[in-house]
Wavefront OBJ file of the C-alpha trace (Angstrom):
o trace
v 12.267 -14.433 -1.799
v 14.524 -13.559 1.085
v 18.082 -14.352 2.068
v 18.539 -15.246 5.743
v 22.036 -14.471 7.011
v 23.187 -16.035 10.298
v 24.819 -13.726 12.863
v 26.514 -16.250 15.135
v 23.888 -15.716 17.852
v 21.075 -18.255 18.022
v 17.819 -16.880 16.593
v 19.289 -13.497 15.596
v 19.359 -13.246 11.798
v 19.736 -10.567 9.156
v 17.100 -10.725 6.427
v 17.867 -9.448 2.952
v 14.879 -9.295 0.574
v 14.958 -9.456 -3.200
v 14.859 -5.924 -4.615
v 13.671 -5.257 -8.162
v 15.045 -1.972 -9.517
v 14.756 -0.055 -12.756
v 14.879 3.589 -13.861
v 11.569 4.272 -12.047
v 12.820 3.129 -8.630
v 12.437 -0.217 -6.911
v 9.989 -2.750 -5.478
v 10.520 -5.182 -2.620
v 8.390 -7.232 -0.244
v 9.459 -6.249 3.234
v 7.357 -8.956 4.881
v 5.714 -12.040 3.440
v 4.724 -14.577 6.092
v 4.793 -17.473 3.626
v 8.392 -16.705 2.563
v 9.466 -16.253 6.179
v 7.991 -19.624 7.180
v 9.705 -21.291 4.186
v 12.967 -19.834 5.532
v 12.306 -21.236 9.017
v 11.089 -17.990 10.623
v 7.750 -18.619 12.337
v 7.496 -15.596 14.645
v 4.002 -14.099 14.619
v 3.789 -10.326 14.770
v 0.907 -8.408 16.391
v 1.998 -4.761 16.333
v 3.913 -2.435 13.988
v 5.738 0.671 15.236
v 7.296 3.518 13.271
v 9.714 6.141 14.549
v 11.571 9.075 13.062
v 14.983 10.022 14.426
v 17.267 12.856 13.413
v 20.933 12.110 12.795
v 22.731 11.525 16.089
v 19.830 10.070 18.073
v 20.505 6.905 20.074
v 17.414 5.001 21.240
v 17.690 2.134 23.687
v 18.575 -0.296 24.903
v 14.926 -1.336 25.361
v 13.067 -4.561 26.150
v 9.937 -5.973 27.691
v 10.144 -8.502 30.516
v 8.406 -11.889 30.316
v 5.609 -12.767 29.929
v 5.399 -9.831 27.480
v 8.880 -10.155 25.970
v 8.936 -9.089 22.329
v 10.614 -10.471 19.251
v 11.130 -7.664 16.728
v 11.663 -7.446 13.004
v 13.417 -4.095 12.484
v 14.454 -2.073 9.440
v 15.316 1.446 8.292
v 12.576 2.476 5.865
v 14.469 5.698 5.154
v 18.011 6.522 6.109
v 20.685 4.515 7.857
v 20.869 3.201 11.404
v 23.325 1.178 13.448
v 21.073 -1.437 15.025
v 22.380 -2.858 18.290
v 21.227 -5.797 20.390
v 22.418 -7.465 23.591
v 21.623 -11.095 24.384
v 19.980 -11.118 27.836
v 18.701 -14.702 27.749
v 19.727 -16.405 30.999
v 21.806 -19.501 30.279
v 22.489 -18.506 26.656
v 25.978 -19.282 25.332
v 26.076 -15.701 24.041
v 24.620 -14.009 27.167
v 25.861 -10.410 27.338
v 27.150 -10.477 23.757
v 26.577 -7.324 21.720
v 25.729 -7.560 18.008
v 25.526 -4.607 15.624
v 24.235 -4.414 12.064
v 23.838 -1.413 9.792
v 20.311 -1.255 8.389
v 19.776 1.011 5.378
v 17.056 2.023 2.981
v 19.478 1.275 0.129
v 20.003 -2.361 1.133
v 16.439 -2.831 2.474
v 17.803 -5.323 4.997
v 16.144 -6.169 8.303
v 17.187 -7.799 11.553
v 15.054 -10.410 13.296
v 15.624 -9.888 17.015
v 14.226 -12.750 19.108
v 12.599 -12.217 22.488
v 15.294 -12.107 25.149
v 17.374 -9.293 23.666
v 17.756 -5.644 24.640
v 17.465 -3.531 21.489
v 18.509 -0.062 20.422
v 19.755 1.886 17.431
v 21.727 4.962 16.458
v 20.493 7.170 13.616
v 23.570 7.628 11.405
v 21.464 9.999 9.294
v 17.857 11.234 9.562
v 15.943 7.947 9.585
v 12.515 6.379 9.639
v 12.592 3.083 11.518
v 9.951 0.350 11.323
v 9.608 -2.538 13.696
v 7.144 -5.384 13.882
v 6.613 -6.792 17.388
v 5.473 -10.243 18.500
v 3.804 -8.953 21.671
v 1.792 -5.825 22.369
v 3.409 -2.961 24.242
v 2.970 -3.409 27.995
v 4.192 -0.359 29.925
v 4.411 -2.178 33.260
v 6.770 -4.778 31.715
v 9.158 -2.388 29.950
v 12.800 -2.108 30.926
v 16.205 -1.454 29.513
v 19.930 -1.063 29.891
v 21.884 2.185 29.799
v 23.113 2.944 26.274
v 26.650 3.799 27.441
v 27.216 0.986 29.942
v 31.006 0.574 30.363
v 30.759 -3.220 30.698
v 29.046 -3.519 27.304
v 31.342 -0.856 25.744
v 29.074 -0.307 22.724
v 30.432 1.886 19.934
v 27.335 3.631 18.589
v 29.217 5.425 15.801
v 27.958 8.804 17.042
v 30.311 11.408 18.522
v 27.717 13.384 20.541
v 24.574 11.236 20.809
v 21.151 12.716 21.463
v 19.575 10.682 24.292
v 16.095 10.921 25.815
v 15.824 11.647 29.526
v 14.165 8.254 30.001
v 17.025 6.394 28.271
v 19.666 8.320 30.238
v 18.193 6.899 33.476
v 18.242 3.210 32.472
v 20.276 0.910 34.747
v 23.727 -0.489 34.079
v 23.978 -4.005 32.668
v 25.037 -5.284 36.103
v 22.044 -3.653 37.847
v 19.751 -4.814 35.060
v 20.851 -8.434 35.634
v 19.975 -8.206 39.338
v 16.496 -6.851 38.561
v 15.903 -9.226 35.625
v 16.411 -12.236 37.867
v 13.680 -10.895 40.181
v 11.048 -10.535 37.424
v 11.804 -13.351 34.977
l 1 2 3 4 5 6 7 8 9 10 11 12 13 14 15 16 17 18 19 20 21 22 23 24 25 26 27 28 29 30 31 32 33 34 35 36 37 38 39 40 41 42 43 44 45 46 47 48 49 50 51 52 53 54 55 56 57 58 59 60 61 62 63 64 65 66 67 68 69 70 71 72 73 74 75 76 77 78 79 80 81 82 83 84 85 86 87 88 89 90 91 92 93 94 95 96 97 98 99 100 101 102 103 104 105 106 107 108 109 110 111 112 113 114 115 116 117 118 119 120 121 122 123 124 125 126 127 128 129 130 131 132 133 134 135 136 137 138 139 140 141 142 143 144 145 146 147 148 149 150 151 152 153 154 155 156 157 158 159 160 161 162 163 164 165 166 167 168 169 170 171 172 173 174 175 176 177 178 179 180 181 182 183 184
């Protein structure tokens, strides 16, 4: 079974699975469609992605524009990450709100990020990150928001983050909003 923990943002929930441990290690189901549906989560996933990040890496904030917007189920398979999302759903009561959740291999927790959010994470230690996506990757529909946007004022928990060249060129939240309105 799973525990579904509300975050205060519609559709964004933390998922905590049952973990069975003994002196050999542990066992947990990280995804069971039947249990998710019983808990009210009906998102269908079509693609799984896996990344490795060394401590100090910040990835994001990434998204895909409609009609290829992606819901994601994200977790740290190994290590510890500070997962960060921004609500970019036009008309949402929490538009522009930032939510952060620490995902760890010790807790085995996950975050269900609905379509309509920009997503990123900071590797607080060397980490392997798994995410299930509800839509296939579509390069021509990808976008994002600059990780260090002053309006969002996100504290990534990293003193000197390692950023990709691509992520360092993402637009500010204000510029993103102007472009999003043109494509959505």
